[in-house]
C-alpha positions as CSV (number, residue, x, y, z in Angstrom):
1,X,52.9,81.4,28.2
2,X,51.5,83.4,25.2
3,X,48.6,81.4,23.8
4,X,45.9,82.6,21.4
5,X,42.6,83.5,23.0
6,X,40.9,80.3,21.9
7,X,43.5,78.1,23.4
8,X,43.4,80.1,26.7
9,X,39.7,79.8,26.8
10,X,39.8,76.1,26.1
11,X,42.4,75.6,28.8
12,X,40.3,77.6,31.3
13,X,37.2,75.5,30.4
14,X,39.2,72.3,30.8
15,X,40.6,73.3,34.2
16,X,37.1,74.4,35.3
17,X,35.6,71.1,34.3
18,X,38.3,69.2,36.1
19,X,37.9,71.2,39.3
20,X,34.1,70.8,39.3
21,X,34.4,67.1,38.6
22,X,36.9,66.7,41.4
23,X,34.6,68.4,43.9
24,X,31.6,66.4,42.6
25,X,33.4,63.0,43.1
26,X,34.4,64.1,46.6
27,X,30.9,65.3,47.6
28,X,29.2,62.3,46.0
29,X,31.3,60.0,48.2
30,X,29.7,61.5,51.3
31,X,26.2,61.5,49.8
32,X,26.4,57.8,48.7
33,X,27.4,56.9,52.3
34,X,24.6,58.9,53.8
35,X,21.9,57.6,51.4
36,X,19.9,54.5,52.2
37,X,21.7,52.8,49.3
38,X,23.7,53.7,46.1
39,X,20.7,52.9,43.9
40,X,18.4,55.3,45.9
41,X,21.0,58.0,45.7
42,X,21.6,57.6,41.9
43,X,17.9,57.4,41.2
44,X,17.1,60.5,43.2
45,X,20.0,62.4,41.7
46,X,19.0,61.6,38.2
47,X,15.3,62.3,38.8
48,X,16.3,65.7,40.2
49,X,18.5,66.4,37.2
50,X,15.7,65.5,34.9
51,X,13.2,67.8,36.6
52,X,15.7,70.7,36.5
53,X,16.5,70.1,32.8
54,X,12.9,69.8,31.8
55,X,12.0,73.0,33.8
56,X,14.8,75.0,32.1
57,X,13.7,73.6,28.7
58,X,10.1,74.5,29.3
59,X,10.8,78.0,30.7
60,X,13.2,78.9,28.0
61,X,11.1,77.6,25.1
62,X,9.9,81.1,24.2
63,X,13.5,82.3,23.7
64,X,14.9,79.3,21.9
65,X,14.0,76.9,19.2
66,X,14.7,73.7,21.3
67,X,11.1,73.0,22.2
68,X,9.6,73.5,18.7
69,X,12.3,71.2,17.4
70,X,11.4,68.5,19.9
71,X,7.7,68.9,19.0
72,X,8.6,68.5,15.3
73,X,10.0,65.0,16.0
74,X,7.7,62.0,15.4
75,X,6.6,59.8,18.3
76,X,9.0,57.1,17.2
77,X,11.9,59.6,17.1
78,X,11.1,60.8,20.6
79,X,10.9,57.2,21.9
80,X,14.3,56.5,20.3
81,X,15.7,59.7,21.9
82,X,14.4,58.7,25.3
83,X,15.8,55.2,24.9
84,X,19.3,56.6,24.1
85,X,19.0,58.8,27.2
86,X,18.0,55.9,29.4
87,X,20.7,53.6,28.1
88,X,23.6,56.0,27.8
89,X,22.7,58.2,30.8
90,X,20.6,56.1,33.2
91,X,22.2,52.7,33.1
92,X,25.8,53.9,32.7
């Protein structure tokens, strides 16, 4: 198959995402059964992801414009952004 570089890269990324997703579903099955309950597992997993993402954001703020952009948001905009994160990410 003689695909342009962008299509090959896209196909490689799609296959990588599918592979990672497959492993994640398989491993999460074991973790949910080992946890005290599905709610405890999900809450712990999401809390850990939030800590990791916030740590990366704070440590990389000197090299990126992400943190100053977040600081430029109004209080109301940050609350709405948090609400979207909770509804779309936490409750789903």
